[in-house]
MOPAC internal coordinates of N, CA, C and O (Angstrom, degrees):
PM7 1SCF
backbone

  N    0.0000 0     0.00 0     0.00 0    0    0    0
  C    1.4504 1     0.00 0     0.00 0    1    0    0
  C    1.5230 1   109.38 1     0.00 0    2    1    0
  O    1.2310 1   121.13 1   -46.04 1    3    2    1
  N    1.3069 1   115.44 1   133.96 1    3    2    1
  C    1.4607 1   120.56 1   178.85 1    5    3    2
  C    1.5228 1   108.54 1  -100.17 1    6    5    3
  O    1.2310 1   120.35 1   -52.32 1    7    6    5
  N    1.3114 1   116.93 1   127.68 1    7    6    5
  C    1.4530 1   121.98 1  -177.28 1    9    7    6
  C    1.5212 1   109.25 1  -101.02 1   10    9    7
  O    1.2310 1   120.82 1   -49.70 1   11   10    9
  N    1.3255 1   116.04 1   130.30 1   11   10    9
  C    1.4552 1   121.13 1   176.92 1   13   11   10
  C    1.5094 1   114.45 1    77.35 1   14   13   11
  O    1.2310 1   119.68 1  -160.78 1   15   14   13
  N    1.3210 1   118.22 1    19.22 1   15   14   13
  C    1.4529 1   121.82 1  -179.03 1   17   15   14
  C    1.5155 1   109.09 1   -99.63 1   18   17   15
  O    1.2310 1   120.25 1   -51.40 1   19   18   17
  N    1.3103 1   117.13 1   128.60 1   19   18   17
  C    1.4610 1   123.07 1   176.75 1   21   19   18
  C    1.5242 1   108.31 1   -78.30 1   22   21   19
  O    1.2310 1   120.50 1   -64.13 1   23   22   21
  N    1.3268 1   116.65 1   115.87 1   23   22   21
  C    1.4712 1   120.98 1  -176.77 1   25   23   22
  C    1.5206 1   112.07 1   -59.46 1   26   25   23
  O    1.2310 1   119.95 1   144.22 1   27   26   25
  N    1.3288 1   117.70 1   -35.78 1   27   26   25
  C    1.4650 1   120.35 1   178.97 1   29   27   26
  C    1.5252 1   111.66 1   -63.17 1   30   29   27
  O    1.2310 1   120.42 1   145.16 1   31   30   29
  N    1.3079 1   116.81 1   -34.84 1   31   30   29
  C    1.4646 1   120.56 1   177.75 1   33   31   30
  C    1.5156 1   111.21 1   -76.00 1   34   33   31
  O    1.2310 1   120.69 1   141.52 1   35   34   33
  N    1.3296 1   116.28 1   -38.48 1   35   34   33
  C    1.4631 1   120.34 1  -175.18 1   37   35   34
  C    1.5262 1   112.53 1   -66.53 1   38   37   35
  O    1.2310 1   119.36 1   151.84 1   39   38   37
  N    1.3289 1   118.82 1   -28.16 1   39   38   37
  C    1.4609 1   120.52 1  -179.13 1   41   39   38
  C    1.5225 1   112.02 1   -90.36 1   42   41   39
  O    1.2310 1   119.50 1   169.85 1   43   42   41
  N    1.3150 1   118.55 1   -10.15 1   43   42   41
  C    1.4662 1   121.78 1   176.53 1   45   43   42
  C    1.5163 1   110.26 1   -75.11 1   46   45   43
  O    1.2310 1   120.81 1   -15.80 1   47   46   45
  N    1.2946 1   116.06 1   164.20 1   47   46   45
  C    1.4601 1   120.52 1  -179.98 1   49   47   46
  C    1.5224 1   110.49 1  -112.65 1   50   49   47
  O    1.2310 1   120.10 1  -118.91 1   51   50   49
  N    1.2947 1   117.41 1    61.09 1   51   50   49
  C    1.4614 1   121.45 1   177.75 1   53   51   50
  C    1.5203 1   108.88 1   -90.74 1   54   53   51
  O    1.2310 1   121.07 1   -49.00 1   55   54   53
  N    1.3139 1   115.56 1   131.00 1   55   54   53
  C    1.4743 1   121.02 1  -178.37 1   57   55   54
  C    1.5299 1   108.27 1  -107.58 1   58   57   55
  O    1.2310 1   121.36 1   -49.97 1   59   58   57
  N    1.3196 1   115.00 1   130.03 1   59   58   57
  C    1.4641 1   121.95 1  -179.57 1   61   59   58
  C    1.5220 1   108.88 1  -122.97 1   62   61   59
  O    1.2310 1   120.95 1   -46.18 1   63   62   61
  N    1.3352 1   115.78 1   133.82 1   63   62   61
  C    1.4555 1   121.68 1   172.73 1   65   63   62
  C    1.5313 1   107.64 1  -109.21 1   66   65   63
  O    1.2310 1   120.46 1   -51.69 1   67   66   65
  N    1.3184 1   116.73 1   128.31 1   67   66   65
  C    1.4591 1   122.81 1   175.17 1   69   67   66
  C    1.5204 1   106.57 1  -106.80 1   70   69   67
  O    1.2310 1   120.49 1   -63.78 1   71   70   69
  N    1.3379 1   116.67 1   116.22 1   71   70   69
  C    1.4611 1   121.85 1  -175.10 1   73   71   70
  C    1.5253 1   108.82 1  -124.27 1   74   73   71
  O    1.2310 1   121.18 1   -72.76 1   75   74   73
  N    1.3194 1   115.35 1   107.24 1   75   74   73
  C    1.4599 1   121.00 1   175.67 1   77   75   74
  C    1.5189 1   108.68 1  -156.04 1   78   77   75
  O    1.2310 1   120.40 1   -27.71 1   79   78   77
  N    1.3056 1   116.83 1   152.29 1   79   78   77
  C    1.4644 1   120.44 1   178.80 1   81   79   78
  C    1.5212 1   111.43 1   -79.05 1   82   81   79
  O    1.2310 1   120.10 1   166.90 1   83   82   81
  N    1.3412 1   117.42 1   -13.10 1   83   82   81
  C    1.4605 1   122.35 1   177.97 1   85   83   82
  C    1.5284 1   109.12 1   -81.78 1   86   85   83
  O    1.2310 1   120.72 1   -79.15 1   87   86   85
  N    1.3183 1   116.23 1   100.85 1   87   86   85
  C    1.4637 1   121.34 1  -174.62 1   89   87   86
  C    1.5280 1   112.54 1   -60.76 1   90   89   87
  O    1.2310 1   119.92 1   143.57 1   91   90   89
  N    1.3164 1   117.75 1   -36.43 1   91   90   89
  C    1.4611 1   120.98 1  -178.60 1   93   91   90
  C    1.5279 1   110.38 1   -68.70 1   94   93   91
  O    1.2310 1   120.06 1   134.75 1   95   94   93
  N    1.3178 1   117.48 1   -45.25 1   95   94   93
  C    1.4711 1   120.67 1   177.81 1   97   95   94
  C    1.5199 1   110.47 1   -63.47 1   98   97   95
  O    1.2310 1   120.34 1   139.13 1   99   98   97
  N    1.3047 1   116.95 1   -40.87 1   99   98   97
  C    1.4669 1   123.09 1   179.28 1  101   99   98
  C    1.5258 1   110.37 1   -59.24 1  102  101   99
  O    1.2310 1   120.67 1   131.28 1  103  102  101
  N    1.3179 1   116.32 1   -48.72 1  103  102  101
  C    1.4623 1   121.37 1  -179.18 1  105  103  102
  C    1.5311 1   110.92 1   -68.32 1  106  105  103
  O    1.2310 1   119.99 1   142.30 1  107  106  105
  N    1.3201 1   117.62 1   -37.70 1  107  106  105
  C    1.4624 1   121.02 1  -179.58 1  109  107  106
  C    1.5301 1   111.02 1   -64.77 1  110  109  107
  O    1.2310 1   120.11 1   134.03 1  111  110  109
  N    1.3249 1   117.39 1   -45.97 1  111  110  109
  C    1.4629 1   120.47 1   178.88 1  113  111  110
  C    1.5182 1   110.11 1   -63.85 1  114  113  111
  O    1.2310 1   119.93 1   137.23 1  115  114  113
  N    1.3205 1   117.74 1   -42.77 1  115  114  113
  C    1.4559 1   120.95 1   178.83 1  117  115  114
  C    1.5248 1   110.42 1   -60.82 1  118  117  115
  O    1.2310 1   120.02 1   136.82 1  119  118  117
  N    1.3157 1   117.57 1   -43.18 1  119  118  117
  C    1.4610 1   121.76 1   179.46 1  121  119  118
  C    1.5317 1   111.15 1   -64.52 1  122  121  119
  O    1.2310 1   119.97 1   139.06 1  123  122  121
  N    1.3241 1   117.65 1   -40.94 1  123  122  121
  C    1.4658 1   121.83 1  -178.41 1  125  123  122
  C    1.5255 1   112.62 1   -67.88 1  126  125  123
  O    1.2310 1   120.34 1   153.53 1  127  126  125
  N    1.3280 1   116.95 1   -26.47 1  127  126  125
  C    1.4626 1   120.54 1  -174.35 1  129  127  126
  C    1.5255 1   114.65 1  -105.94 1  130  129  127
  O    1.2310 1   119.34 1   167.47 1  131  130  129
  N    1.3303 1   118.86 1   -12.53 1  131  130  129
  C    1.4630 1   120.09 1  -169.56 1  133  131  130
  C    1.5241 1   114.40 1   -64.96 1  134  133  131
  O    1.2310 1   119.23 1   157.08 1  135  134  133
  N    1.3394 1   119.07 1   -22.92 1  135  134  133
  C    1.4672 1   120.64 1   178.44 1  137  135  134
  C    1.5235 1   112.34 1   -72.46 1  138  137  135
  O    1.2310 1   120.22 1   151.41 1  139  138  137
  N    1.3261 1   117.19 1   -28.59 1  139  138  137
  C    1.4615 1   121.15 1  -174.48 1  141  139  138
  C    1.5183 1   114.44 1  -107.88 1  142  141  139
  O    1.2310 1   120.26 1   158.83 1  143  142  141
  N    1.3158 1   117.11 1   -21.17 1  143  142  141
  C    1.4604 1   121.13 1  -175.05 1  145  143  142
  C    1.5267 1   110.10 1  -137.43 1  146  145  143
  O    1.2310 1   120.91 1   -22.72 1  147  146  145
  N    1.3178 1   115.87 1   157.28 1  147  146  145
  C    1.4629 1   121.22 1   170.03 1  149  147  146
  C    1.5235 1   105.98 1   -79.88 1  150  149  147
  O    1.2310 1   120.52 1   -73.00 1  151  150  149
  N    1.3114 1   116.60 1   107.00 1  151  150  149
  C    1.4657 1   121.59 1  -171.49 1  153  151  150
  C    1.5240 1   110.38 1  -117.47 1  154  153  151
  O    1.2310 1   121.20 1   -50.70 1  155  154  153
  N    1.3405 1   115.31 1   129.30 1  155  154  153
  C    1.4681 1   122.01 1   178.93 1  157  155  154
  C    1.5184 1   108.13 1  -123.00 1  158  157  155
  O    1.2310 1   120.72 1   -34.26 1  159  158  157
  N    1.3216 1   116.23 1   145.74 1  159  158  157
  C    1.4659 1   120.39 1  -179.43 1  161  159  158
  C    1.5263 1   110.93 1  -117.97 1  162  161  159
  O    1.2310 1   121.22 1   -36.22 1  163  162  161
  N    1.3317 1   115.26 1   143.78 1  163  162  161
  C    1.4643 1   121.93 1  -178.59 1  165  163  162
  C    1.5223 1   109.30 1  -141.23 1  166  165  163
  O    1.2310 1   121.11 1   -31.71 1  167  166  165
  N    1.3323 1   115.48 1   148.29 1  167  166  165
  C    1.4554 1   121.21 1   177.76 1  169  167  166
  C    1.5192 1   113.63 1   -93.47 1  170  169  167
  O    1.2310 1   120.56 1   172.52 1  171  170  169
  N    1.3494 1   116.53 1    -7.48 1  171  170  169
  C    1.4662 1   119.24 1  -179.82 1  173  171  170
  C    1.5256 1   110.26 1  -146.89 1  174  173  171
  O    1.2310 1   121.12 1   -24.35 1  175  174  173
  N    1.3057 1   115.47 1   155.65 1  175  174  173
  C    1.4656 1   120.88 1   177.31 1  177  175  174
  C    1.5206 1   111.29 1   -67.52 1  178  177  175
  O    1.2310 1   120.19 1   146.55 1  179  178  177
  N    1.3335 1   117.24 1   -33.45 1  179  178  177
  C    1.4635 1   120.50 1   179.34 1  181  179  178
  C    1.5289 1   111.64 1   -62.84 1  182  181  179
  O    1.2310 1   120.38 1   137.07 1  183  182  181
  N    1.3303 1   116.87 1   -42.93 1  183  182  181
  C    1.4646 1   120.45 1   178.79 1  185  183  182
  C    1.5271 1   110.67 1   -65.56 1  186  185  183
  O    1.2310 1   120.46 1   139.39 1  187  186  185
  N    1.3187 1   116.72 1   -40.61 1  187  186  185
  C    1.4649 1   120.49 1   178.47 1  189  187  186
  C    1.5217 1   111.15 1   -66.36 1  190  189  187
  O    1.2310 1   120.60 1   140.19 1  191  190  189
  N    1.3224 1   116.46 1   -39.81 1  191  190  189
  C    1.4635 1   119.80 1   179.76 1  193  191  190
  C    1.5283 1   110.98 1   -66.29 1  194  193  191
  O    1.2310 1   120.43 1   142.98 1  195  194  193
  N    1.3108 1   116.79 1   -37.02 1  195  194  193
  C    1.4609 1   120.79 1   177.47 1  197  195  194
  C    1.5276 1   110.84 1   -62.38 1  198  197  195
  O    1.2310 1   120.20 1   136.43 1  199  198  197
  N    1.3117 1   117.23 1   -43.57 1  199  198  197
  C    1.4693 1   121.95 1   178.62 1  201  199  198
  C    1.5317 1   110.61 1   -68.98 1  202  201  199
  O    1.2310 1   120.24 1   147.10 1  203  202  201
  N    1.3212 1   117.14 1   -32.90 1  203  202  201
  C    1.4721 1   121.96 1  -176.94 1  205  203  202
  C    1.5251 1   112.49 1   -68.20 1  206  205  203
  O    1.2310 1   119.97 1   159.16 1  207  206  205
  N    1.3205 1   117.65 1   -20.84 1  207  206  205
  C    1.4700 1   119.67 1   178.08 1  209  207  206
  C    1.5218 1   110.69 1   -61.23 1  210  209  207
  O    1.2310 1   120.33 1   140.40 1  211  210  209
  N    1.3303 1   116.97 1   -39.60 1  211  210  209
  C    1.4617 1   121.57 1  -179.79 1  213  211  210
  C    1.5270 1   112.52 1   -93.93 1  214  213  211
  O    1.2310 1   120.20 1   143.02 1  215  214  213
  N    1.3208 1   117.22 1   -36.98 1  215  214  213
  C    1.4544 1   122.65 1  -177.14 1  217  215  214
  C    1.5159 1   109.82 1  -130.58 1  218  217  215
  O    1.2310 1   119.41 1   -96.70 1  219  218  217
  N    1.3275 1   118.73 1    83.30 1  219  218  217
  C    1.4667 1   120.42 1  -177.59 1  221  219  218
  C    1.5302 1   111.87 1   -65.60 1  222  221  219
  O    1.2310 1   120.50 1   -40.72 1  223  222  221
  N    1.3292 1   116.65 1   139.28 1  223  222  221
  C    1.4677 1   119.80 1   179.98 1  225  223  222
  C    1.5277 1   111.27 1   -80.95 1  226  225  223
  O    1.2310 1   121.28 1   -26.02 1  227  226  225
  N    1.3213 1   115.16 1   153.98 1  227  226  225
  C    1.4593 1   121.43 1   172.15 1  229  227  226
  C    1.5265 1   110.34 1   -87.61 1  230  229  227
  O    1.2310 1   121.08 1   152.03 1  231  230  229
  N    1.3323 1   115.54 1   -27.97 1  231  230  229
  C    1.4602 1   121.58 1  -179.26 1  233  231  230
  C    1.5201 1   108.44 1  -140.67 1  234  233  231
  O    1.2310 1   121.01 1   -42.27 1  235  234  233
  N    1.3186 1   115.67 1   137.73 1  235  234  233
  C    1.4586 1   122.56 1   177.76 1  237  235  234
  C    1.5253 1   107.35 1  -118.14 1  238  237  235
  O    1.2310 1   120.62 1   -60.67 1  239  238  237
  N    1.3265 1   116.43 1   119.33 1  239  238  237
  C    1.4664 1   121.43 1   174.27 1  241  239  238
  C    1.5136 1   105.56 1  -103.14 1  242  241  239
  O    1.2310 1   120.83 1   -68.12 1  243  242  241
  N    1.3309 1   116.02 1   111.88 1  243  242  241
  C    1.4622 1   120.09 1  -172.51 1  245  243  242
  C    1.5292 1   110.33 1  -119.86 1  246  245  243
  O    1.2310 1   121.24 1   -42.25 1  247  246  245
  N    1.3357 1   115.24 1   137.75 1  247  246  245
  C    1.4604 1   120.93 1   178.27 1  249  247  246
  C    1.5122 1   111.78 1   -66.25 1  250  249  247
  O    1.2310 1   120.77 1   -35.71 1  251  250  249
  N    1.3122 1   116.14 1   144.29 1  251  250  249
  C    1.4626 1   121.60 1  -178.73 1  253  251  250
  C    1.5205 1   112.56 1   -60.95 1  254  253  251
  O    1.2310 1   120.17 1   158.47 1  255  254  253
  N    1.3393 1   117.29 1   -21.53 1  255  254  253
  C    1.4686 1   119.52 1  -179.77 1  257  255  254
  C    1.5235 1   112.31 1   -63.90 1  258  257  255
  O    1.2310 1   119.90 1   159.43 1  259  258  257
  N    1.3279 1   117.80 1   -20.57 1  259  258  257
  C    1.4602 1   120.99 1   179.24 1  261  259  258
  C    1.5260 1   112.60 1   -85.53 1  262  261  259
  O    1.2310 1   120.10 1   167.47 1  263  262  261
  N    1.3255 1   117.42 1   -12.53 1  263  262  261
  C    1.4715 1   120.64 1  -178.15 1  265  263  262
  C    1.5235 1   110.43 1  -133.30 1  266  265  263
  O    1.2310 1   120.27 1  -139.06 1  267  266  265
  N    1.3124 1   117.08 1    40.94 1  267  266  265
  C    1.4620 1   121.56 1  -171.40 1  269  267  266
  C    1.5181 1   115.28 1   -86.91 1  270  269  267
  O    1.2310 1   119.36 1  -170.51 1  271  270  269
  N    1.3175 1   118.83 1     9.49 1  271  270  269
  C    1.4553 1   121.17 1  -177.42 1  273  271  270
  C    1.5099 1   114.48 1   -66.91 1  274  273  271
  O    1.2310 1   120.01 1   150.54 1  275  274  273
  N    1.3590 1   117.58 1   -29.46 1  275  274  273
  C    1.4530 1   120.65 1   177.98 1  277  275  274
  C    1.5084 1   114.39 1    89.89 1  278  277  275
  O    1.2310 1   119.16 1   157.14 1  279  278  277
  N    1.3469 1   119.20 1   -22.86 1  279  278  277
  C    1.4576 1   120.26 1  -178.99 1  281  279  278
  C    1.5285 1   112.23 1   -95.65 1  282  281  279
  O    1.2310 1   119.73 1   176.27 1  283  282  281
  N    1.3109 1   118.11 1    -3.73 1  283  282  281
  C    1.4609 1   121.81 1   178.34 1  285  283  282
  C    1.5160 1   114.02 1    89.40 1  286  285  283
  O    1.2310 1   119.05 1   173.70 1  287  286  285
  N    1.3383 1   119.42 1    -6.30 1  287  286  285
  C    1.4688 1   121.16 1  -178.62 1  289  287  286
  C    1.5240 1   111.11 1   -65.56 1  290  289  287
  O    1.2310 1   120.29 1   136.65 1  291  290  289
  N    1.3411 1   117.05 1   -43.35 1  291  290  289
  C    1.4581 1   120.04 1   178.22 1  293  291  290
  C    1.5231 1   110.92 1   -64.75 1  294  293  291
  O    1.2310 1   120.75 1   142.25 1  295  294  293
  N    1.3231 1   116.17 1   -37.75 1  295  294  293
  C    1.4585 1   121.42 1   177.85 1  297  295  294
  C    1.5237 1   110.81 1   -62.16 1  298  297  295
  O    1.2310 1   120.26 1   136.07 1  299  298  297
  N    1.3098 1   117.11 1   -43.93 1  299  298  297
  C    1.4645 1   121.05 1   178.00 1  301  299  298
  C    1.5258 1   111.39 1   -64.85 1  302  301  299
  O    1.2310 1   120.29 1   145.90 1  303  302  301
  N    1.3307 1   117.05 1   -34.10 1  303  302  301
  C    1.4631 1   120.65 1   176.92 1  305  303  302
  C    1.5291 1   110.60 1   -65.11 1  306  305  303
  O    1.2310 1   120.37 1   136.30 1  307  306  305
  N    1.3241 1   116.90 1   -43.70 1  307  306  305
  C    1.4665 1   120.67 1   177.57 1  309  307  306
  C    1.5261 1   109.92 1   -62.44 1  310  309  307
  O    1.2310 1   120.15 1   134.35 1  311  310  309
  N    1.3119 1   117.32 1   -45.65 1  311  310  309
  C    1.4603 1   120.96 1  -179.89 1  313  311  310
  C    1.5254 1   111.73 1   -62.58 1  314  313  311
  O    1.2310 1   119.98 1   145.77 1  315  314  313
  N    1.3238 1   117.64 1   -34.23 1  315  314  313
  C    1.4634 1   120.11 1   179.65 1  317  315  314
  C    1.5348 1   111.55 1   -72.79 1  318  317  315
  O    1.2310 1   120.08 1   152.30 1  319  318  317
  N    1.3377 1   117.45 1   -27.70 1  319  318  317
  C    1.4695 1   120.96 1   178.75 1  321  319  318
  C    1.5280 1   111.83 1   -75.54 1  322  321  319
  O    1.2310 1   120.38 1   157.20 1  323  322  321
  N    1.3365 1   116.89 1   -22.80 1  323  322  321
  C    1.4624 1   122.84 1  -179.75 1  325  323  322
  C    1.5282 1   109.14 1  -131.71 1  326  325  323
  O    1.2310 1   119.93 1  -113.11 1  327  326  325
  N    1.3223 1   117.74 1    66.89 1  327  326  325
  C    1.4708 1   120.49 1  -171.10 1  329  327  326
  C    1.5243 1   114.20 1   -65.85 1  330  329  327
  O    1.2310 1   119.44 1   155.37 1  331  330  329
  N    1.3181 1   118.68 1   -24.63 1  331  330  329
  C    1.4524 1   121.66 1  -176.52 1  333  331  330
  C    1.5272 1   112.50 1   -86.57 1  334  333  331
  O    1.2310 1   119.36 1   171.80 1  335  334  333
  N    1.3258 1   118.82 1    -8.20 1  335  334  333
  C    1.4644 1   122.24 1  -172.96 1  337  335  334
  C    1.5201 1   112.43 1  -102.99 1  338  337  335
  O    1.2310 1   121.60 1   -34.20 1  339  338  337
  N    1.3147 1   114.54 1   145.80 1  339  338  337
  C    1.4633 1   120.67 1   167.64 1  341  339  338
  C    1.5222 1   106.49 1   -78.32 1  342  341  339
  O    1.2310 1   120.27 1   -17.52 1  343  342  341
  N    1.3264 1   117.09 1   162.48 1  343  342  341
  C    1.4576 1   120.62 1  -174.14 1  345  343  342
  C    1.5211 1   111.01 1  -128.67 1  346  345  343
  O    1.2310 1   121.09 1   -45.95 1  347  346  345
  N    1.3214 1   115.53 1   134.05 1  347  346  345
  C    1.4581 1   123.53 1   168.94 1  349  347  346
  C    1.5145 1   107.13 1  -118.01 1  350  349  347
  O    1.2310 1   120.52 1   -45.88 1  351  350  349
  N    1.3062 1   116.62 1   134.12 1  351  350  349
  C    1.4540 1   121.72 1   179.35 1  353  351  350
  C    1.5238 1   108.80 1   -98.08 1  354  353  351
  O    1.2310 1   120.01 1   -60.50 1  355  354  353
  N    1.3177 1   117.58 1   119.50 1  355  354  353
  C    1.4604 1   123.45 1   178.70 1  357  355  354
  C    1.5194 1   107.92 1   -87.71 1  358  357  355
  O    1.2310 1   120.56 1   -64.97 1  359  358  357
  N    1.3236 1   116.53 1   115.03 1  359  358  357
  C    1.4502 1   120.19 1  -171.60 1  361  359  358
  C    1.5291 1   111.74 1  -141.91 1  362  361  359
  O    1.2310 1   120.74 1   -21.87 1  363  362  361
  N    1.3393 1   116.19 1   158.13 1  363  362  361
  C    1.4599 1   121.95 1   178.98 1  365  363  362
  C    1.5188 1   112.77 1   -80.88 1  366  365  363
  O    1.2310 1   120.59 1   144.42 1  367  366  365
  N    1.3191 1   116.47 1   -35.58 1  367  366  365
  C    1.4576 1   118.98 1  -175.59 1  369  367  366
  C    1.5199 1   109.70 1  -149.87 1  370  369  367
  O    1.2310 1   120.66 1   -12.46 1  371  370  369
  N    1.3148 1   116.35 1   167.54 1  371  370  369
  C    1.4601 1   121.40 1  -178.99 1  373  371  370
  C    1.5241 1   112.21 1   -67.06 1  374  373  371
  O    1.2310 1   119.86 1   160.90 1  375  374  373
  N    1.3258 1   117.87 1   -19.10 1  375  374  373
  C    1.4655 1   120.92 1  -177.28 1  377  375  374
  C    1.5212 1   113.37 1   -85.79 1  378  377  375
  O    1.2310 1   119.66 1   172.17 1  379  378  377
  N    1.3327 1   118.25 1    -7.83 1  379  378  377
  C    1.4607 1   121.15 1  -174.26 1  381  379  378
  C    1.5199 1   111.11 1   -91.41 1  382  381  379
  O    1.2310 1   120.31 1   -47.49 1  383  382  381
  N    1.3159 1   117.02 1   132.51 1  383  382  381
  C    1.4669 1   121.50 1   175.23 1  385  383  382
  C    1.5200 1   112.13 1    73.68 1  386  385  383
  O    1.2310 1   120.30 1     2.43 1  387  386  385
  N    1.3287 1   117.03 1  -177.57 1  387  386  385
  C    1.4522 1   121.38 1   179.46 1  389  387  386
  C    1.5210 1   110.98 1   -64.52 1  390  389  387
  O    1.2310 1   120.86 1   -27.15 1  391  390  389
  N    1.3069 1   115.97 1   152.85 1  391  390  389
  C    1.4553 1   120.30 1   179.21 1  393  391  390
  C    1.5039 1   111.89 1   -75.46 1  394  393  391
  O    1.2310 1   121.04 1    -8.88 1  395  394  393
  N    1.3318 1   115.61 1   171.12 1  395  394  393
  C    1.4554 1   119.30 1   179.58 1  397  395  394
  C    1.5172 1   109.06 1   -62.49 1  398  397  395
  O    1.2310 1   121.22 1   -41.34 1  399  398  397
  N    1.3203 1   115.26 1   138.66 1  399  398  397
  C    1.4555 1   120.63 1   175.51 1  401  399  398
  C    1.5068 1   114.45 1    77.58 1  402  401  399
  O    1.2310 1   118.89 1  -167.90 1  403  402  401
  N    1.3209 1   119.73 1    12.10 1  403  402  401
  C    1.4521 1   120.79 1  -176.19 1  405  403  402
  C    1.5139 1   114.53 1   -90.50 1  406  405  403
  O    1.2310 1   119.47 1   178.73 1  407  406  405
  N    1.3192 1   118.62 1    -1.27 1  407  406  405
  C    1.4574 1   119.96 1   176.07 1  409  407  406
  C    1.5106 1   110.48 1   -83.01 1  410  409  407
  O    1.2310 1   119.82 1   -40.79 1  411  410  409
  N    1.3264 1   117.95 1   139.21 1  411  410  409
  C    1.4622 1   121.05 1   179.69 1  413  411  410
  C    1.5142 1   112.12 1   -64.59 1  414  413  411
  O    1.2310 1   120.16 1   149.07 1  415  414  413
  N    1.3349 1   117.29 1   -30.93 1  415  414  413
  C    1.4535 1   121.14 1  -172.93 1  417  415  414
  C    1.5232 1   113.21 1   -93.03 1  418  417  415
  O    1.2310 1   118.67 1  -178.18 1  419  418  417
  N    1.2945 1   120.14 1     1.82 1  419  418  417
  C    1.4521 1   120.60 1   178.55 1  421  419  418
  C    1.5207 1   112.20 1   159.81 1  422  421  419
  O    1.2310 1   121.42 1   -13.07 1  423  422  421
  N    1.3241 1   114.89 1   166.93 1  423  422  421
  C    1.4484 1   121.09 1   179.27 1  425  423  422
  C    1.5215 1   110.46 1   -74.35 1  426  425  423
  O    1.2310 1   121.21 1   -31.18 1  427  426  425
  N    1.3078 1   115.28 1   148.82 1  427  426  425
  C    1.4490 1   120.93 1   179.89 1  429  427  426
  C    1.5257 1   108.17 1  -123.48 1  430  429  427
  O    1.2310 1   121.02 1   -60.33 1  431  430  429
  N    1.3241 1   115.65 1   119.67 1  431  430  429
  C    1.4555 1   121.00 1   175.77 1  433  431  430
  C    1.5245 1   108.30 1   -91.22 1  434  433  431
  O    1.2310 1   120.97 1   -10.15 1  435  434  433
  N    1.3190 1   115.75 1   169.85 1  435  434  433
  C    1.4633 1   119.91 1  -177.64 1  437  435  434
  C    1.5166 1   111.57 1  -123.34 1  438  437  435
  O    1.2310 1   121.45 1   -30.91 1  439  438  437
  N    1.3139 1   114.82 1   149.09 1  439  438  437
  C    1.4555 1   124.16 1   173.01 1  441  439  438
  C    1.5218 1   105.26 1  -122.16 1  442  441  439
  O    1.2310 1   120.63 1   -63.25 1  443  442  441
  N    1.3313 1   116.40 1   116.75 1  443  442  441
  C    1.4578 1   120.55 1  -172.30 1  445  443  442
  C    1.5292 1   112.78 1   -96.50 1  446  445  443
  O    1.2310 1   121.42 1   -35.57 1  447  446  445
  N    1.3266 1   114.89 1   144.43 1  447  446  445
  C    1.4565 1   120.71 1   170.86 1  449  447  446
  C    1.5191 1   107.36 1   -96.98 1  450  449  447
  O    1.2310 1   118.93 1   -30.29 1  451  450  449
  N    1.3153 1   119.66 1   149.71 1  451  450  449
  C    1.4543 1   127.18 1     8.16 1  453  451  450
  C    1.5265 1   110.94 1   -70.74 1  454  453  451
  O    1.2310 1   121.55 1   -36.38 1  455  454  453
  N    1.3211 1   114.64 1   143.62 1  455  454  453
  C    1.4623 1   121.55 1  -175.75 1  457  455  454
  C    1.5245 1   110.36 1   -79.01 1  458  457  455
  O    1.2310 1   121.67 1   -47.21 1  459  458  457
  N    1.3349 1   114.41 1   132.79 1  459  458  457
  C    1.4550 1   121.22 1   175.46 1  461  459  458
  C    1.5223 1   107.84 1  -125.39 1  462  461  459
  O    1.2310 1   120.43 1   -41.64 1  463  462  461
  N    1.3120 1   116.79 1   138.36 1  463  462  461
  C    1.4547 1   122.70 1  -174.48 1  465  463  462
  C    1.5276 1   112.41 1   -51.23 1  466  465  463
  O    1.2310 1   119.86 1   129.05 1  467  466  465
  N    1.3194 1   117.87 1   -50.95 1  467  466  465
  C    1.4586 1   121.31 1  -176.99 1  469  467  466
  C    1.5245 1   111.52 1   -63.23 1  470  469  467
  O    1.2310 1   120.63 1   138.76 1  471  470  469
  N    1.3298 1   116.40 1   -41.24 1  471  470  469
  C    1.4628 1   120.71 1  -178.70 1  473  471  470
  C    1.5277 1   111.26 1   -67.62 1  474  473  471
  O    1.2310 1   120.40 1   137.44 1  475  474  473
  N    1.3268 1   116.85 1   -42.56 1  475  474  473
  C    1.4659 1   120.65 1  -179.99 1  477  475  474
  C    1.5193 1   110.11 1   -63.68 1  478  477  475
  O    1.2310 1   120.55 1   130.49 1  479  478  477
  N    1.3211 1   116.55 1   -49.51 1  479  478  477
  C    1.4658 1   119.89 1  -178.70 1  481  479  478
  C    1.5177 1   112.77 1   -63.52 1  482  481  479
  O    1.2310 1   119.83 1   137.72 1  483  482  481
  N    1.3284 1   117.92 1   -42.28 1  483  482  481
  C    1.4681 1   119.03 1  -178.78 1  485  483  482
  C    1.5227 1   111.80 1   -70.88 1  486  485  483
  O    1.2310 1   119.58 1   142.86 1  487  486  485
  N    1.3299 1   118.41 1   -37.14 1  487  486  485
  C    1.4673 1   121.12 1   178.05 1  489  487  486
  C    1.5133 1   110.54 1   -64.16 1  490  489  487
  O    1.2310 1   120.32 1   136.27 1  491  490  489
  N    1.3291 1   116.99 1   -43.73 1  491  490  489
  C    1.4620 1   120.43 1   179.07 1  493  491  490
  C    1.5201 1   110.69 1   -66.85 1  494  493  491
  O    1.2310 1   120.01 1   137.08 1  495  494  493
  N    1.3273 1   117.59 1   -42.92 1  495  494  493
  C    1.4684 1   121.01 1   178.91 1  497  495  494
  C    1.5154 1   110.77 1   -60.75 1  498  497  495
  O    1.2310 1   119.81 1   142.36 1  499  498  497
  N    1.3294 1   117.97 1   -37.64 1  499  498  497
  C    1.4693 1   121.37 1   178.19 1  501  499  498
  C    1.5197 1   112.21 1   -64.31 1  502  501  499
  O    1.2310 1   120.38 1   149.84 1  503  502  501
  N    1.3271 1   116.89 1   -30.16 1  503  502  501
  C    1.4663 1   120.04 1   178.47 1  505  503  502
  C    1.5286 1   112.47 1   -68.70 1  506  505  503
  O    1.2310 1   120.31 1   156.68 1  507  506  505
  N    1.3195 1   117.01 1   -23.32 1  507  506  505
  C    1.4566 1   121.15 1  -178.95 1  509  507  506
  C    1.5238 1   113.28 1   -97.45 1  510  509  507
  O    1.2310 1   120.04 1  -177.14 1  511  510  509
  N    1.3096 1   117.53 1     2.86 1  511  510  509
  C    1.4799 1   120.39 1   178.57 1  513  511  510
  C    1.4985 1   110.73 1   -88.52 1  514  513  511
  O    1.2310 1   120.10 1   180.00 1  515  514  513

């Protein structure tokens, strides 16, 4: 029995890629979302991009370490590598990485650590509304 799982989400075919060098955060997000979404985890953008050729993600959760330049150029590069996906930035604090909405190709929401089940699920669900 799955507790706290929205049946409407669980029967949908939404694919999520979690890309961060933090293995614990990567595994935690994958565990929190696997009941409701098809969730895959990667330690690098190259590995995720390789998988995306055959199975493009609907949502990309990417660690702030991949877009830490502050001017949004790295963020735009990530968005260009996954043009079909929405993006969530996994970050420790509001001061890390580009701010919300700073990508040229679309708005970027944030998922903050420490990770909590309710917060992760509701933030991801909001991205699909």
